[in-house]
N, C-alpha and C positions, 0 to 999 in steps of 0.2 A: 288066113295068116300068110299064105304063100304069095299071094298077089300084093304084098307090101311094096310101097314105092321106095326105090333106092335113093340114097342121098345124092343130091346134085352138087358137084364141086364148082365153086365160082372161079371164073377165069382170072389169072394174075394180071394186075394193072400194068399197063405199058407206060414206061417213063419216057418223057420226051428227050431227044438227044441234047447233049450239052451245047451251049452256044459256042461259036468259034471264038478263039482268043483275040482280044482287041489289040494286044501288043506282044512282042516276043518275050519269053520268060527271062527274069533277072538271073545273072550268074550266081552260083551258090557261094556263101560266105566261107572264108577260111576257118578252120577249127581254132578255138580260143585255147591258148596255152596257159594253164594255171601254174603259179609258183610252187616250188617244191615245199612240202609240209614236213617240218621237223618237230617231232613230238617233244614237249617240255619234260625235263628230268623230273622224276618223281620226288616229292618232298621227303627230306630225311626223317627217319623214324625218331621222333622226339622222346619216346619212352625208353629206348635202349641206350642212348649215348652217355648220359650222366651216370647211370647205374654202372655201366661198364667201367667208366673212369674211376669211380669210387672203389669198385672191386679191385681194379689193378693197383691203385694206390695203397689199399689195405694189404694186398699181397706183398707189395714191395716193402712196406714198413715191417711186416712180420719177418720177411727174409732178412732185413737189416738188423733187427733185434736178435735174431738167431745167430747171425755172423758175429755181432759184437759180444754176445754172451760166450760164444765159443772162443774168441780171441782172448777175452779177459780171463776165462778159466784156464786157458793154456799158459798165459803169462803168470798167473798166480801160482800155478804149480811149479813153474820154473823158478820163481823167486823164492818159494819155500825150500827148494832143494839146494839153493846157494848158501854156502857157509858165510858167517859174519864173524870177523875178528874184532874183539873188544879189548882196548888197551886202557888201563887206568893210569892217569898221570898223578904224581905226588901232589900233595896239597901245596898251593902257592902262598904268596905273601898275603893275599886278601882273605885267606881262610876258606876258600872254596876248592873243591876237588873236581876239575873238569874231566869228562870222559870223552875220549876220542873213539869213534866207531868207524872202522875202515872196512867197506865191503870188498870181498875178494872173490875171484872166479873159482869155480870148482877145479881143484887140482893145482891151482896156482899157489906159489909160496907166499906167505904173509911177509910184507916188507918190514924191515927192522925200523924202529922208531927210537931216535936219540932222546932219551928222557932228560938228560942234562941240558941239551939245547932248548927243549921245551920249557924247562924250569927257568933257564936264563932269560928266555924271551918273556915269560910271564912276569919275572921280577922287573924287567925293563919296562914293561907296560904298566905295572903297578906303580913304579917310580914316576913315570910320566903322568899318570893319572893323579898322583899325589901332588905333583908340581902344578898341574892345571887347577886343582882344587885350591891350592895355596894362592895362586894368582887371582882366582875368582874371588877369594875372600879379601885380598888386598884391594881389588877393584871396588868391591862393595863398601869397604871401609872408607876408601878415598871418596866415593860418591856421597857417603854420609857426611864426611867432613866438608865437602864442597857445598852440600845443602845447608849445613849449619853455618858456614861462612856467609852464604848468600842471605840467610835469615838474619844474621847479625848485621850485615851491611844494610839491609832494608830497615831494620830498627834504628840504626844510627842516622840514616837519611831522613826518617820520619822525625826524629828528635831535632836534628839540625834545621829541618824545614819549619818546625814549630817555633824554634828560637828566632829564626829569621822573620817569621810573620809577626811575632810579638815585638821585635825590635822596630819593625816598620809600622806598628800600630794597626795591623790588619787582622781580620777574623781568620780563624783556623780553617773553616770550611770542611773539606773532606778529611783534613788531618785529625779532626776530633774522633771520627770512627777508627782511624788507624791507631791513635793513641790508646783508645779504650781496648781495642782488640789485642794489641801487642803488649801493653804495659798495665792494663787495668787489673790483671790478676796478680801481678807481682808488686806494683807500685800504685795502689789505688789513691793514696793521699796526694802524691805528687801529680797524678793525672787530674784529680779534681781541682787542685790549685791552679794548674795551667789552664784548664778549661774556664775556671771562674775569672782568671786574669784576662783571658782572651775576650771576654764579653765587654770589658771596659779597659782596654789596653793603655798602658802608661809607657811613654817613650822618654828618652833622655832629653829630647827637645821640650817636651811638656814640663819636665822637672826644672830645666834651665829657665824657661819662661816664667814658671811659678816662683822660682827663687828670686828672679829679678823683680817680680811684682811685690814680694813681701820683704825685700831687703831693707827698706827704710825702717819698717817696724821691728825687724830683727836687730838692727843696730841701736835703736833707741829704747824700744819696749815701753813707750809712753802709754799705749792703749792697754797694756797688761798690768804694769806695776804703778801706773800713775805718773803725772809729770814731776812730782816732787822726788820720788824714788829714782826716776830717770835722770833728774838733774844731779842728785847725789852720786848716782853711778857714773855720770860723765865726769864730775869733779874728782871722784876717786880714781878714775882711769887716766887723769892727766899725767900722773907719774906712775910708771909701772916698772917694777924691778923683776927681772927674770934671768935665768941662767943663759949663758951663751949657747946657741944651738937649739934651744927649745922654741916651739912656735909661740907667736904672740897671742896673748889671751884677749886682746882688744876685739870688740864685736866687728869692727870693720875688717880686720884681718881674718876673723873666722868666716865671715861671709865671702871674702875673696877666696879663701882656701876651699870653701864649699863649691864655689863656681868652678875652680880648677879641677876638683875631684869629680864633679859631674861630667865635665868635658872628657875626663879620662875614663869614664864609665864606673868609677868607684862610688856608687850611690850610698853604700852603707857608711863609708867614712864621711861623706858629705852630710848624711843625716846626723851623725855624731857631732859634727861641728855646729850644725844648726841648733841642735838641742841644747847647746851651751851658751847660746846668745840670750840677751835680756828679753827679746820678744818671742821666745820659742813658744809661748802659750798661744800666740796668734797664728802660728804656723801648723796647726793641727791638720788642716786639709792637705797641705803640702807634705807633711810628715806621713799621713796615711797613704798618699799616693806613692811616696818613696818606699814605704813598707810593702805595698803590693808589688812594686817593681822588684824589690829584693826577694820576696817570697816566690814570685814566679820564676826568677832566675835560679834560685836554689832548687826549685822543683825540676826545672829543665836540666840542671846539673845531675840531679838524681836519676832522671830518665836516661840521660846520655850514659851515665855510668852503668845503669842496668843494661843498656843496649850493647855496650862494649864488653861487659862481663857476662853476656848471655850464655847459659849452659848449652852444651851440645857439641862444641868443637873440641875442647880438651877432654871431654868425657869419653870420646871414642878411642879405645886402646888400639895401638899399632902392634899387631902380632909379629913375632920374629918369623922370617921365612923358614920353612921346613926344608932341611937339606935333602937332596935327591938320594935315593937308595941305589947304590951301584952294586951289581952282582959281583 
């Protein structure tokens, strides 16, 4: 075991020498300067900001409530300690007893109040108030009278317009509703007569033309009483005795008078003259038209009278003014 072979160490490898440089070495580069670095600010803490604001607002509100309660309590105690002077004024003219409350400072003398002056002033105010009420009542009555006069004027205008339409032989149109609404309740018969006459109006020109057409028959009456009676009537009228100043009874004169009466608008008198002629029996159509004309004008007269005498104007009493009360 002593004659063991010791380990043999290997020789280190020998490196070849470096090759010579082909070119001179490049100069070293200057050091690169980096920009200064500023760290970003840290983000605000989102969890503490709004909670802190709410807490501060709540604290400020509680402080304000406490200050307000303290001030109100202090002023309430001060007001309770102040004396109040109450003075009762005598009853005035209107039956009321006003009470005057005058606050006074602590220790200050209560000012004297002139009760006589207050009573005088109250009486003056009551008198002025009564005067104003009287004037208001007079104005109200005057307005009622003016309204009644306006209603009366409107009714008269409607009646006159209806008469003018009938005189011209025109239809009433919208006047029919006005006649019914204004006079239908008080004068129903007159309104019905006017409305019926307006559906077949008769004018003075129509009556004059109709009278001229039947004049020969009115003067002779041959178609009514026969030619023999007509002849005897003519013979009997050859000599007529009458008093001076009385109208002539001859048929010719009666027809002439009827014409003049129609021209004057006196249809009723003209109808009376025609009815006394020998041929009055043949004038039934003309007489019926004349009667319708007369009836319509009488109805218009009734309506006009109702419009003029309409109630409401004279029924409003005029109160005497109340004299002012002087103290």
